[in-house]
BAFI-398667 format. One record per residue (C-alpha): residue number from 0; residue in three letters; chain; x, y, z. Coordinates in Angstrom, 2 decimals, m for minus. Layout:
! residues N
site num:NUM | residuo:Ala | cadena:A | x:X | y:Y | z:Z
...
//
This chain:
! residues 108
site num:0 | residuo:Met | cadena:A | x:200.87 | y:46.94 | z:m5.51
site num:1 | residuo:Glu | cadena:A | x:201.15 | y:44.23 | z:m8.15
site num:2 | residuo:Arg | cadena:A | x:202.15 | y:41.70 | z:m5.51
site num:3 | residuo:Thr | cadena:A | x:199.12 | y:42.56 | z:m3.39
site num:4 | residuo:Ile | cadena:A | x:196.82 | y:42.16 | z:m6.38
site num:5 | residuo:Gly | cadena:A | x:198.44 | y:38.81 | z:m7.17
site num:6 | residuo:Asn | cadena:A | x:198.05 | y:37.61 | z:m3.58
site num:7 | residuo:Leu | cadena:A | x:194.41 | y:38.67 | z:m3.50
site num:8 | residuo:Gly | cadena:A | x:193.82 | y:36.92 | z:m6.82
site num:9 | residuo:Gln | cadena:A | x:195.13 | y:33.66 | z:m5.37
site num:10 | residuo:Glu | cadena:A | x:192.70 | y:33.88 | z:m2.48
site num:11 | residuo:Ile | cadena:A | x:189.58 | y:33.95 | z:m4.66
site num:12 | residuo:Arg | cadena:A | x:187.66 | y:30.86 | z:m3.61
site num:13 | residuo:Gln | cadena:A | x:184.67 | y:30.61 | z:m5.92
site num:14 | residuo:Pro | cadena:A | x:185.31 | y:31.37 | z:m9.58
site num:15 | residuo:Ser | cadena:A | x:181.58 | y:32.05 | z:m10.09
site num:16 | residuo:Lys | cadena:A | x:181.86 | y:35.33 | z:m8.13
site num:17 | residuo:Pro | cadena:A | x:185.49 | y:36.41 | z:m8.53
site num:18 | residuo:Tyr | cadena:A | x:185.01 | y:40.17 | z:m8.08
site num:19 | residuo:Glu | cadena:A | x:182.79 | y:39.76 | z:m5.04
site num:20 | residuo:Asn | cadena:A | x:185.34 | y:37.44 | z:m3.43
site num:21 | residuo:Leu | cadena:A | x:188.21 | y:39.75 | z:m4.37
site num:22 | residuo:Ala | cadena:A | x:186.45 | y:42.70 | z:m2.75
site num:23 | residuo:Glu | cadena:A | x:185.75 | y:40.61 | z:0.35
site num:24 | residuo:Glu | cadena:A | x:189.41 | y:39.64 | z:0.68
site num:25 | residuo:Gly | cadena:A | x:190.48 | y:43.27 | z:0.25
site num:26 | residuo:Val | cadena:A | x:188.09 | y:44.41 | z:2.99
site num:27 | residuo:Trp | cadena:A | x:189.32 | y:41.61 | z:5.27
site num:28 | residuo:Arg | cadena:A | x:192.95 | y:42.62 | z:4.81
site num:29 | residuo:Ser | cadena:A | x:192.12 | y:46.28 | z:5.37
site num:30 | residuo:Arg | cadena:A | x:190.38 | y:45.45 | z:8.64
site num:31 | residuo:Val | cadena:A | x:193.30 | y:43.35 | z:9.86
site num:32 | residuo:Asn | cadena:A | x:195.81 | y:46.06 | z:8.92
site num:33 | residuo:Ala | cadena:A | x:193.71 | y:48.72 | z:10.67
site num:34 | residuo:Leu | cadena:A | x:193.51 | y:46.61 | z:13.84
site num:35 | residuo:Leu | cadena:A | x:197.26 | y:46.02 | z:13.83
site num:36 | residuo:Ala | cadena:A | x:197.89 | y:49.73 | z:13.35
site num:37 | residuo:Ile | cadena:A | x:195.63 | y:50.61 | z:16.30
site num:38 | residuo:Met | cadena:A | x:196.73 | y:47.73 | z:18.57
site num:39 | residuo:Pro | cadena:A | x:200.26 | y:46.54 | z:17.63
site num:40 | residuo:Glu | cadena:A | x:200.26 | y:44.14 | z:20.61
site num:41 | residuo:Leu | cadena:A | x:197.90 | y:41.90 | z:18.59
site num:42 | residuo:Asp | cadena:A | x:200.74 | y:41.08 | z:16.19
site num:43 | residuo:Asp | cadena:A | x:202.54 | y:38.11 | z:17.71
site num:44 | residuo:Gly | cadena:A | x:205.41 | y:38.50 | z:15.24
site num:45 | residuo:Ile | cadena:A | x:205.59 | y:34.77 | z:14.60
site num:46 | residuo:Lys | cadena:A | x:206.02 | y:34.43 | z:10.86
site num:47 | residuo:Gly | cadena:A | x:207.60 | y:31.00 | z:10.61
site num:48 | residuo:His | cadena:A | x:209.93 | y:29.88 | z:7.88
site num:49 | residuo:Pro | cadena:A | x:208.94 | y:29.26 | z:4.26
site num:50 | residuo:Lys | cadena:A | x:208.17 | y:25.71 | z:3.18
site num:51 | residuo:Gly | cadena:A | x:211.30 | y:23.78 | z:2.28
site num:52 | residuo:Ser | cadena:A | x:213.68 | y:26.14 | z:4.06
site num:53 | residuo:Val | cadena:A | x:216.44 | y:25.00 | z:6.42
site num:54 | residuo:Asp | cadena:A | x:217.19 | y:26.87 | z:9.64
site num:55 | residuo:Leu | cadena:A | x:220.96 | y:27.04 | z:10.14
site num:56 | residuo:Lys | cadena:A | x:220.55 | y:28.69 | z:13.60
site num:57 | residuo:Asp | cadena:A | x:221.85 | y:32.13 | z:14.61
site num:58 | residuo:Gly | cadena:A | x:219.28 | y:33.71 | z:12.26
site num:59 | residuo:Tyr | cadena:A | x:220.56 | y:32.19 | z:9.00
site num:60 | residuo:Ile | cadena:A | x:217.98 | y:30.36 | z:6.84
site num:61 | residuo:Leu | cadena:A | x:218.55 | y:28.58 | z:3.54
site num:62 | residuo:Leu | cadena:A | x:215.68 | y:29.31 | z:1.14
site num:63 | residuo:His | cadena:A | x:214.55 | y:27.31 | z:m1.88
site num:64 | residuo:Lys | cadena:A | x:215.77 | y:26.94 | z:m4.98
site num:65 | residuo:Arg | cadena:A | x:218.40 | y:24.28 | z:m4.69
site num:66 | residuo:Asp | cadena:A | x:220.03 | y:21.61 | z:m6.82
site num:67 | residuo:Lys | cadena:A | x:217.79 | y:18.63 | z:m7.50
site num:68 | residuo:Arg | cadena:A | x:220.73 | y:16.25 | z:m7.46
site num:69 | residuo:Pro | cadena:A | x:223.79 | y:16.29 | z:m5.22
site num:70 | residuo:Trp | cadena:A | x:227.07 | y:17.19 | z:m6.92
site num:71 | residuo:Leu | cadena:A | x:230.66 | y:16.37 | z:m6.16
site num:72 | residuo:Pro | cadena:A | x:232.94 | y:19.44 | z:m6.17
site num:73 | residuo:Thr | cadena:A | x:235.70 | y:19.88 | z:m8.74
site num:74 | residuo:Arg | cadena:A | x:239.33 | y:19.42 | z:m7.73
site num:75 | residuo:Glu | cadena:A | x:239.88 | y:23.09 | z:m6.84
site num:76 | residuo:Glu | cadena:A | x:236.54 | y:23.34 | z:m4.98
site num:77 | residuo:Ala | cadena:A | x:237.34 | y:20.12 | z:m3.13
site num:78 | residuo:Arg | cadena:A | x:240.73 | y:21.51 | z:m2.05
site num:79 | residuo:Ile | cadena:A | x:239.16 | y:24.70 | z:m0.68
site num:80 | residuo:Ile | cadena:A | x:236.39 | y:22.81 | z:1.12
site num:81 | residuo:Gly | cadena:A | x:238.95 | y:20.38 | z:2.50
site num:82 | residuo:Asp | cadena:A | x:241.00 | y:23.30 | z:3.88
site num:83 | residuo:Phe | cadena:A | x:237.87 | y:24.60 | z:5.59
site num:84 | residuo:Ile | cadena:A | x:236.48 | y:21.37 | z:7.11
site num:85 | residuo:Gly | cadena:A | x:239.81 | y:19.59 | z:7.54
site num:86 | residuo:Gln | cadena:A | x:241.70 | y:17.30 | z:5.20
site num:87 | residuo:Asp | cadena:A | x:240.97 | y:14.21 | z:7.31
site num:88 | residuo:Gln | cadena:A | x:237.20 | y:14.53 | z:6.72
site num:89 | residuo:Pro | cadena:A | x:235.71 | y:12.57 | z:3.80
site num:90 | residuo:Leu | cadena:A | x:234.31 | y:14.78 | z:1.04
site num:91 | residuo:Gln | cadena:A | x:230.53 | y:14.52 | z:0.73
site num:92 | residuo:His | cadena:A | x:228.16 | y:15.28 | z:m2.09
site num:93 | residuo:Phe | cadena:A | x:226.68 | y:18.77 | z:m1.86
site num:94 | residuo:Arg | cadena:A | x:223.48 | y:20.57 | z:m2.80
site num:95 | residuo:Arg | cadena:A | x:223.77 | y:24.22 | z:m3.76
site num:96 | residuo:Trp | cadena:A | x:221.12 | y:26.62 | z:m2.46
site num:97 | residuo:Ala | cadena:A | x:220.25 | y:29.78 | z:m4.35
site num:98 | residuo:Arg | cadena:A | x:219.24 | y:32.06 | z:m1.48
site num:99 | residuo:Leu | cadena:A | x:220.12 | y:32.71 | z:2.14
site num:100 | residuo:Arg | cadena:A | x:218.19 | y:34.88 | z:4.62
site num:101 | residuo:Leu | cadena:A | x:220.56 | y:36.77 | z:6.90
site num:102 | residuo:Pro | cadena:A | x:219.83 | y:37.57 | z:10.57
site num:103 | residuo:Asn | cadena:A | x:218.96 | y:41.18 | z:9.61
site num:104 | residuo:Gly | cadena:A | x:216.23 | y:39.93 | z:7.21
site num:105 | residuo:Gln | cadena:A | x:218.10 | y:40.56 | z:3.96
site num:106 | residuo:Ile | cadena:A | x:218.03 | y:37.81 | z:1.34
site num:107 | residuo:Val | cadena:A | x:221.26 | y:37.17 | z:m0.55
//
């Protein structure tokens, strides 16, 4: 409920009539939701990915927050990464991402 109120508050266009605009946005959303409930074929299901995300394919998507600057792993981290990608590969700088969307829609 709080999220919906926050989203509606962001969509107020003219600060001179905030309550009128808020009511208008609420009615608009209610109409859209009613139409989708009656005719689900209208929902194309295309949501897209959030701004700044990276699609890793197979349904995995990296979501923002991430390190601003690349970092070089510590000795132990470098050993483990080297075992994974192969010791003959040069070690790169990395950026850590805070969240990952899984193929089932969960965010970890």
